[in-house]
N, CA, C and O atoms as CSV, one atom per row, in Angstrom:
chain,resi,resn,atom,element,x,y,z
A,1,UNK,N,N,12.152,-50.252,64.554
A,1,UNK,CA,C,13.357,-50.351,65.326
A,1,UNK,C,C,14.273,-49.235,65.500
A,1,UNK,O,O,14.873,-49.031,64.444
A,2,UNK,N,N,14.617,-48.416,66.448
A,2,UNK,CA,C,15.225,-47.105,66.570
A,2,UNK,C,C,16.695,-47.273,66.026
A,2,UNK,O,O,17.417,-48.203,66.384
A,3,UNK,N,N,17.042,-46.389,65.217
A,3,UNK,CA,C,18.395,-46.391,64.736
A,3,UNK,C,C,19.395,-45.180,65.178
A,3,UNK,O,O,19.521,-44.082,64.636
A,4,UNK,N,N,20.063,-45.699,66.315
A,4,UNK,CA,C,20.788,-44.563,66.987
A,4,UNK,C,C,21.620,-43.960,66.103
A,4,UNK,O,O,21.562,-42.731,66.101
A,5,UNK,N,N,22.660,-44.665,65.074
A,5,UNK,CA,C,23.659,-43.895,64.174
A,5,UNK,C,C,22.787,-43.004,63.358
A,5,UNK,O,O,23.252,-41.878,63.176
A,6,UNK,N,N,21.716,-43.237,62.868
A,6,UNK,CA,C,20.893,-42.187,62.138
A,6,UNK,C,C,20.269,-41.097,62.965
A,6,UNK,O,O,19.931,-40.066,62.384
A,7,UNK,N,N,20.073,-41.222,64.328
A,7,UNK,CA,C,19.502,-40.209,64.946
A,7,UNK,C,C,20.794,-39.436,65.461
A,7,UNK,O,O,20.547,-38.262,65.735
A,8,UNK,N,N,21.892,-39.761,65.624
A,8,UNK,CA,C,23.228,-38.891,65.843
A,8,UNK,C,C,23.589,-38.303,64.696
A,8,UNK,O,O,24.022,-37.151,64.676
A,9,UNK,N,N,23.455,-38.984,63.708
A,9,UNK,CA,C,23.854,-38.001,62.465
A,9,UNK,C,C,23.011,-37.293,62.062
A,9,UNK,O,O,23.451,-36.318,61.452
A,10,UNK,N,N,21.597,-37.381,62.164
A,10,UNK,CA,C,20.837,-36.208,61.880
A,10,UNK,C,C,20.777,-34.979,62.615
A,10,UNK,O,O,20.720,-33.832,62.171
A,11,UNK,N,N,20.803,-35.436,63.978
A,11,UNK,CA,C,20.916,-34.222,64.952
A,11,UNK,C,C,22.214,-33.554,64.914
A,11,UNK,O,O,22.215,-32.339,65.117
A,12,UNK,N,N,23.488,-34.243,64.654
A,12,UNK,CA,C,24.642,-33.462,64.573
A,12,UNK,C,C,24.559,-32.447,63.387
A,12,UNK,O,O,24.769,-31.237,63.469
A,13,UNK,N,N,24.203,-33.180,62.228
A,13,UNK,CA,C,24.285,-32.075,61.020
A,13,UNK,C,C,23.185,-31.088,61.123
A,13,UNK,O,O,23.434,-29.971,60.669
A,14,UNK,N,N,21.918,-31.310,61.678
A,14,UNK,CA,C,20.993,-30.198,61.808
A,14,UNK,C,C,21.429,-29.306,63.109
A,14,UNK,O,O,20.935,-28.185,63.230
A,15,UNK,N,N,22.153,-29.692,63.871
A,15,UNK,CA,C,22.769,-28.865,65.083
A,15,UNK,C,C,23.625,-27.948,64.383
A,15,UNK,O,O,23.398,-26.744,64.498
A,16,UNK,N,N,24.549,-28.341,63.697
A,16,UNK,CA,C,25.562,-27.569,63.011
A,16,UNK,C,C,25.260,-26.529,62.113
A,16,UNK,O,O,25.836,-25.442,62.063
A,17,UNK,N,N,23.983,-27.057,61.143
A,17,UNK,CA,C,23.330,-26.187,60.199
A,17,UNK,C,C,22.546,-25.017,60.733
A,17,UNK,O,O,22.409,-23.935,60.162
A,18,UNK,N,N,21.943,-25.443,62.150
A,18,UNK,CA,C,21.185,-24.152,62.634
A,18,UNK,C,C,21.920,-23.356,63.601
A,18,UNK,O,O,21.484,-22.296,64.048
A,19,UNK,N,N,22.990,-23.845,63.911
A,19,UNK,CA,C,24.072,-23.046,64.546
A,19,UNK,C,C,24.010,-23.483,66.170
A,19,UNK,O,O,24.670,-22.852,66.995
A,20,UNK,N,N,23.324,-24.400,66.483
A,20,UNK,CA,C,23.202,-24.993,67.769
A,20,UNK,C,C,24.767,-25.602,68.072
A,20,UNK,O,O,25.144,-25.527,69.242
A,21,UNK,N,N,25.601,-26.141,67.169
A,21,UNK,CA,C,26.882,-26.672,67.570
A,21,UNK,C,C,27.803,-25.940,66.603
A,21,UNK,O,O,27.512,-25.475,65.501
A,22,UNK,N,N,28.886,-25.934,67.191
A,22,UNK,CA,C,30.169,-25.320,66.210
A,22,UNK,C,C,30.755,-26.322,65.380
A,22,UNK,O,O,30.321,-27.471,65.473
A,23,UNK,N,N,31.561,-26.091,64.680
A,23,UNK,CA,C,32.372,-26.963,63.913
A,23,UNK,C,C,33.254,-27.764,64.803
A,23,UNK,O,O,33.412,-28.974,64.637
A,24,UNK,N,N,33.832,-27.075,65.755
A,24,UNK,CA,C,34.800,-27.834,66.702
A,24,UNK,C,C,33.824,-28.877,67.551
A,24,UNK,O,O,34.093,-30.059,67.767
A,25,UNK,N,N,32.737,-28.236,67.945
A,25,UNK,CA,C,31.861,-29.232,68.886
A,25,UNK,C,C,31.360,-30.580,67.976
A,25,UNK,O,O,31.406,-31.703,68.477
A,26,UNK,N,N,30.932,-30.379,66.747
A,26,UNK,CA,C,30.565,-31.522,65.986
A,26,UNK,C,C,31.696,-32.701,66.013
A,26,UNK,O,O,31.537,-33.912,66.169
A,27,UNK,N,N,32.879,-31.954,65.811
A,27,UNK,CA,C,33.934,-32.870,65.594
A,27,UNK,C,C,34.342,-33.636,66.571
A,27,UNK,O,O,34.636,-34.822,66.416
A,28,UNK,N,N,34.398,-32.923,67.822
A,28,UNK,CA,C,34.640,-33.740,69.143
A,28,UNK,C,C,33.413,-34.765,69.450
A,28,UNK,O,O,33.727,-35.921,69.736
A,29,UNK,N,N,32.224,-34.461,69.415
A,29,UNK,CA,C,31.138,-35.339,69.490
A,29,UNK,C,C,31.225,-36.375,68.561
A,29,UNK,O,O,31.373,-37.469,69.105
A,30,UNK,N,N,31.179,-36.404,67.225
A,30,UNK,CA,C,31.334,-37.199,66.293
A,30,UNK,C,C,32.688,-38.325,66.575
A,30,UNK,O,O,32.541,-39.531,66.380
A,31,UNK,N,N,33.642,-37.891,66.925
A,31,UNK,CA,C,35.106,-38.683,67.469
A,31,UNK,C,C,34.452,-39.426,68.480
A,31,UNK,O,O,34.508,-40.650,68.360
A,32,UNK,N,N,33.876,-38.982,69.399
A,32,UNK,CA,C,33.358,-39.558,70.758
A,32,UNK,C,C,32.522,-40.785,70.344
A,32,UNK,O,O,32.914,-41.917,70.624
A,33,UNK,N,N,31.277,-40.547,69.625
A,33,UNK,CA,C,30.603,-41.594,68.982
A,33,UNK,C,C,31.233,-42.620,68.464
A,33,UNK,O,O,31.127,-43.819,68.722
A,34,UNK,N,N,31.973,-41.999,67.629
A,34,UNK,CA,C,32.982,-43.310,66.709
A,34,UNK,C,C,33.820,-44.086,67.862
A,34,UNK,O,O,33.836,-45.307,67.701
A,35,UNK,N,N,34.383,-43.695,68.777
A,35,UNK,CA,C,35.232,-44.267,69.640
A,35,UNK,C,C,34.442,-45.335,70.494
A,35,UNK,O,O,34.985,-46.369,70.883
A,36,UNK,N,N,33.002,-44.989,70.786
A,36,UNK,CA,C,32.151,-45.532,71.519
A,36,UNK,C,C,31.428,-46.728,70.690
A,36,UNK,O,O,30.762,-47.575,71.285
A,37,UNK,N,N,31.591,-46.744,69.343
A,37,UNK,CA,C,30.983,-47.668,68.563
A,37,UNK,C,C,29.462,-47.369,68.223
A,37,UNK,O,O,28.758,-48.294,67.817
A,38,UNK,N,N,28.916,-46.017,68.390
A,38,UNK,CA,C,27.697,-45.953,68.375
A,38,UNK,C,C,27.498,-45.656,66.712
A,38,UNK,O,O,26.493,-46.053,66.121
A,39,UNK,N,N,28.421,-45.021,66.140
A,39,UNK,CA,C,28.477,-44.842,64.669
A,39,UNK,C,C,29.485,-45.648,63.930
A,39,UNK,O,O,30.260,-46.251,64.673
A,40,UNK,N,N,29.683,-45.821,62.568
A,40,UNK,CA,C,30.747,-46.455,62.057
A,40,UNK,C,C,31.545,-45.273,61.226
A,40,UNK,O,O,31.263,-44.087,61.054
A,41,UNK,N,N,32.662,-46.084,60.780
A,41,UNK,CA,C,33.651,-44.934,59.985
A,41,UNK,C,C,32.834,-44.398,58.974
A,41,UNK,O,O,32.910,-43.181,58.810
A,42,UNK,N,N,31.962,-45.133,58.163
A,42,UNK,CA,C,31.179,-44.480,57.137
A,42,UNK,C,C,30.305,-43.412,57.503
A,42,UNK,O,O,30.115,-42.441,56.771
A,43,UNK,N,N,29.671,-43.596,58.821
A,43,UNK,CA,C,28.884,-42.563,59.302
A,43,UNK,C,C,29.711,-41.297,59.779
A,43,UNK,O,O,29.298,-40.141,59.679
A,44,UNK,N,N,31.159,-41.741,60.408
A,44,UNK,CA,C,31.977,-40.475,60.713
A,44,UNK,C,C,32.256,-39.380,59.391
A,44,UNK,O,O,32.292,-38.153,59.490
A,45,UNK,N,N,32.441,-40.185,58.145
A,45,UNK,CA,C,32.923,-39.697,57.186
A,45,UNK,C,C,31.642,-38.853,56.498
A,45,UNK,O,O,31.704,-37.734,55.988
A,46,UNK,N,N,30.840,-39.442,56.590
A,46,UNK,CA,C,29.340,-38.703,56.066
A,46,UNK,C,C,29.154,-37.263,56.696
A,46,UNK,O,O,28.888,-36.265,56.026
A,47,UNK,N,N,29.341,-37.281,58.177
A,47,UNK,CA,C,29.204,-36.163,58.685
A,47,UNK,C,C,30.527,-35.075,58.494
A,47,UNK,O,O,30.356,-33.867,58.658
A,48,UNK,N,N,31.824,-35.634,58.138
A,48,UNK,CA,C,32.787,-34.922,57.864
A,48,UNK,C,C,32.489,-34.382,56.564
A,48,UNK,O,O,32.825,-33.204,56.442
A,49,UNK,N,N,31.986,-34.882,55.623
A,49,UNK,CA,C,31.738,-34.550,54.284
A,49,UNK,C,C,30.682,-33.151,54.451
A,49,UNK,O,O,30.875,-32.073,53.890
A,50,UNK,N,N,29.549,-33.476,55.355
A,50,UNK,CA,C,28.613,-32.430,55.597
A,50,UNK,C,C,29.229,-31.221,55.997
A,50,UNK,O,O,28.920,-30.138,55.499
A,51,UNK,N,N,30.115,-31.365,56.907
A,51,UNK,CA,C,30.737,-30.018,57.576
A,51,UNK,C,C,31.968,-29.583,56.651
A,51,UNK,O,O,32.407,-28.435,56.736
A,52,UNK,N,N,32.432,-30.366,55.906
A,52,UNK,CA,C,33.431,-29.727,54.772
A,52,UNK,C,C,33.019,-30.247,53.440
A,52,UNK,O,O,33.676,-31.194,53.006
A,53,UNK,N,N,32.195,-29.859,52.834
A,53,UNK,CA,C,31.768,-30.304,51.435
A,53,UNK,C,C,32.710,-29.936,50.625
A,53,UNK,O,O,33.380,-28.922,50.821
A,54,UNK,N,N,32.897,-30.886,49.412
A,54,UNK,CA,C,33.845,-30.767,48.403
A,54,UNK,C,C,33.093,-29.859,47.383
A,54,UNK,O,O,31.920,-30.045,47.059
A,55,UNK,N,N,33.947,-28.780,46.874
A,55,UNK,CA,C,33.372,-27.785,45.857
A,55,UNK,C,C,34.035,-28.267,44.513
A,55,UNK,O,O,35.255,-28.317,44.363
A,56,UNK,N,N,33.143,-28.605,43.577
A,56,UNK,CA,C,34.013,-28.870,42.107
A,56,UNK,C,C,34.898,-27.559,41.978
A,56,UNK,O,O,34.664,-26.392,42.292
A,57,UNK,N,N,36.059,-28.205,41.372
A,57,UNK,CA,C,36.932,-27.100,40.702
A,57,UNK,C,C,38.038,-26.558,42.063
A,57,UNK,O,O,39.053,-25.869,41.962
A,58,UNK,N,N,37.475,-27.092,43.185
A,58,UNK,CA,C,38.425,-26.153,44.362
A,58,UNK,C,C,39.543,-27.172,44.461
A,58,UNK,O,O,39.426,-28.396,44.404
A,59,UNK,N,N,40.620,-26.475,44.617
A,59,UNK,CA,C,42.017,-27.074,44.911
A,59,UNK,C,C,42.654,-26.703,46.154
A,59,UNK,O,O,42.449,-25.555,46.547
A,60,UNK,N,N,43.284,-27.353,46.747
A,60,UNK,CA,C,43.925,-27.225,48.011
A,60,UNK,C,C,45.097,-26.611,47.970
A,60,UNK,O,O,45.742,-26.444,49.005
């Protein structure tokens, strides 16, 4: 069975990593997918963590 959420997550992360999508584009796309119910909040959070990884010892 085709998993649309996994397809979206994989392609957004890959597109960001290879420079096809900017950070801003991925943020807009992922919010739209969340609002349409095509991904869950957990999927959204996973993509955000991919875009903004937490580095050990880093403080804000």
